[in-house]
N, C-alpha and C positions, 0 to 999 in steps of 0.2 A: 574591448580586451586587455584596456591598462586595473580593469578591476579585480579581475579572479589573479594575480599577483596580492594585491594588497587584501584582499580575504585572506588568501591562503597565510598570509603574514600575523593577518590578525587573529585570525583563529589558534595559529601557532602557540600568538603568544599568551592568551585564554590558554589553550592547554597546559604550557609552563606554569602559570600563574596558579591554576588549579593541582599542578602533582605539587607542586613547592609548597603549598599550606600543609601545615601540621595536623594531622587526624586528630582530632578528639575523642577523647576519650570518656565517656560516662560513666562515672565509677559507681554510679546507681546497678551495672549490668551485673548479670552475673559471673562466678566467679567462671572465667574460659580460658583455658592455656591455648587457645587460638583463637582470640578474639579480632586478631588482625592476621592476614598471613598474605604473602603475595611470594614470586617464583620469577627469574629470568637468566634467560641462558647469558653464560658470561663463556671468554676465552678458555678451551676444555673443560669447565663446567657449568654449574648451578649458582646462580644468588638465592638463597632465601632468609626471608625477614619475618619472623611472626612475633607478635604480640602478645604475651601471656599478661589476662587482669587475673593477680592470686587476691587470695582475702586470707594476706600473711603479710608485716609489714614490712618497708623495703630492708630496714637494717637486716632482719632477720634473713632476708632471702639471700641477699648481700654477703652476708657473714656464711651461708651453707651452700654457695657459688664460690665463692672463693677458698673452699675448705677442698680445694684439688686435691693431695696428697691423703685424703681419706675418703674420697670416690666410693672406693671398693666396696667401706664401711654402711655405706645407704644407698649411693643410687642403681638402678634396678638395670643391669644389663653389664658393670661393668663388672670383673674378676679380678683384677689387680692393678695397686698404684704404687709408685715407689717416685720418691723425692730423690733426683740425680743431681739438680743444683738448685741453689738461690743467693742473690745477688740483688740489695733494694728492695727495690716493689715487684718483681720478678723470678718465679721459681720456675724450673722444666722439670716436668713429670713423665716416668715413662710408665703407659696404662693400655689395660687392654681390655681390652671392650667386644663384647659379641653383635657384631652387625651383621646384616648379609648371610643368618645363618653359621657365620664363620670368626673366631676370633681372628680381631684387629689389633697388634701389638705396633702402639703409637707414642713417637717421641713431642712431644707439646710444652713446647713456651705461652706459659703465661704472664702476662703485668696486668696489676692492679693498679686500681683510681680507686681507693677507701672516698679521700673524702669529694668523688662525685658518682662513688658507685656505682662502678665501671670496670671490666673484664675484656682485656683483650686478649686476644689465643693466636697461637702456628702451630702447623706441624711442621716438625723437621724431618722426621722420618716416617713412614708407613708401609705396610702391607700392605694395605689393599686401598686406600683413600687419604687424599688429604683436606684436612680442613682450616678454616684462616674467621677469626672473626671477631664480633664482642657480645657481650652483655652490659647490655644496663639497667640501674635500676632507682623508680620512679614513684618515689612514696605520691598518695593521695591525698590532698588537701585538711583530713580529718587523722591519716598516720596510721589506720588500719589497717590498709591496702595496699599494693601495691603494684605497678607495672611494668612486664619484664619484658624490653626491644633486645631483641636477639639479632642476628645477622652471621650466615653461613656462607662463606662460597667452597663448596664441595667442588673437587679434583679427583682424577682417580688416579692411582701412584703407577708407576712408570711400569710395575711389575705385573699387575693386571687390570682388563680389558673393562669396565664397569657403564654402563648404559648412562645418559644422565637423569631416566628417569628412575630409576634403578636405585642411584644416590642420593637424588631428592627424597626418594619411601624410605629410602633405610635412616636418613637424618629426620624427616618427619617424624616415625618412630622411636629414633632415640630421640630426639626432642622431648617428644611425651611424657616416655619413662622416668626422663630424668626431669622433668616437670612435677611429677607427683614423685617422685623420689626426693626433690627438694621440699615439695609442700611439708610431706610428711617428717622430716627432720624438723623443720620449721615448725611444725604445730607439737612434736613430738618435746622440745627446747619452751616452745610458749608455756605448756602443762608443768616442765620442772622447775 
């Protein structure tokens, strides 16, 4: 009878160790915007994690991701962007984006860390839903490809009741459209 708690504790330690290990990246794998994905419920919303394995260099990916005030020029689904404020490594952007079949207007604060190729974002105001999270761009060993690790925490706004499944699905769709747009922009920059 005393063995069961010990076995349960040992199993829990093995599970924690397995979960805490960093997932290995197969840099020779085919380009895949959903190389890895996971979701989990969080208080009032859902956390989504995507790893996009891309055939573009890390610096080009980071530069395109960091060009937030021009998303309307190259990200599918983004209709309008406006720089509201800028201070140090932070920009506040008003963005209009089509999600869940409607226009969402949001005020988003972006914080940039070019030395580590990381971007953090947090919605301050929104018509439909709140989103916060980060992008981290990791170069392949040969520098020709990159892995973009993305985390979203998505919660409904106080104005609209949107089920978690719909939030997760629309965020996934928006991420895929944005990833394809970022790739197209980086490929265009490489050609010129």
